[in-house]
Residue, then its C-alpha position, 0 to 999 in steps of 0.5 A: x793270675x787266678x780269677x775269682x771265677x776260677x776259685x768259684x768253679x774250683x770250690x763248687x767242684x770240691x764240694x761236689x766231690x766231698x758230697x759224693x758217696x763215691x769219694x768216701x768209698x774210694x777213700x776208705x778202700x784206698x786207705x785199707x789198701x795203703x795200710x794193708x800193703x804198707x804193713x806187709x812191706x814193713x814186716x818184710x823190712x823187719x824180717x830182713x833186719x832180723x835175718x841180717x844179724x844171723x845172715x850177713x849176706x843180706x843186700x844193703x838195699x833190703x836194710x834201707x827203709x827208704x828203698x825197701x819200704x818207702x819206694x815200694x809204697x810209692x810204686x803202689x801209690x802210682x798204680x792207684x793213682x792210675x785208676x783213681x784219677x781217671x775215676x774222678x776226672x771222667x765226670x768233670x766235663x763228660x758228665x756236664x756234657x751228658x747232662x747238658x749243664x755244659x751248655x750253661x757253662x758255655x753261656x755263662x760269663x766265665x772264660x774257657x780258661x776259668x773252667x779248665x783251671x777251676x776243675x783242674x784245681x779241684x782235682x789237685x785238691x782231691x789228689x792232695x787229700x789222697x796223698x795226705x792219707x798215703x804219706x801218713x803211714x810212712x810219717x808214722x814209721x819215722x817215729x822209730x826209724x832214721x829217715x833222710x828227710x830231703x829224699x823222703x819229701x822229694x820222693x813223695x812230692x814227685x808222686x804228688x806232681x805225677x797225680x797232678x799230671x794225671x789230672x791234667x791229662x784226664x781232664x783233657x780226655x774228659x773234654x773230648x766226649x760226653x761218655x763218662x765210660x769212654x772218658x775213663x778208658x781214654x784217660x787210663x790208656x793215655x796214663x799208661x801210654x806215657x809210661x811206655x814211651x821209652x820202649x819205642x827206643x828199642x824200635x829205632x836204630x839211630x842213637x838220636x832216635x833213642x835219645x828222643x824216646x828216652x827224653x820224652x819218657x815220663x818214667x826216666x824223669x820221674x825216676x830221677x826225682x823219686x831217687x832224690x836227684x833233682x834235674x832242671x830238665x826233669x822238672x821242666x819236662x813234667x811242668x811242660x807236659x802238665x801245662x800242655x794238657x791243660x792248654x789242650x783242654x782249654x782249646x777243646x772247650x773254647x772250640x765248643x763255645x764257638x760251635x755253640x754260638 
């Protein structure tokens, strides 16, 4: 059950984001990149359609807007979220520790869970804004293209869930240090690391070891969702990973509370 204290912290953080010039600068730059890259992808798709009339040998994937345009757009979104989420989350706890306002939180009548959930919810709200901007381009395209809506929304929903997962991971990283820069670097490295866990399967000889590495690979689970395949194991894995890092962040804050008493 989300308490009123949690919502108060979330509202405070959202107001801080919306009053920050950096938020609008990153939003503008992101929108420009989204628009420019999406236009290039769309023009490439249009060119393939034109060439398919004169050259029947064009691969079917190149003539499918879902795979040739939307999937590429999702790849761009993932790369941007890798940078955007650490840039915003690095200040959530690290900056408070640096400015000594974290001590006020520790002595206020709020629990560690209230603090973590409030800041996590604020990050989710920010990520949702960025995703709303990003999805607006493909939605405009659907006015003149045939789209399989379940796959469309499932794909973008998977990337949105990925953004929430990055938020949980990076919030944990922000709880570890009072240095904003170190928090950003750790967050970025950890975000990248979870994508390359599957490469460890090439370093083990046993089938069991390879299966374990492949199972804990975020890329394998997310790839199924983006491609329109919903598996309970993939959903449970992503949710479990998110809950784990929220729990770890809460434990770090709670340990800080005990040390300050």
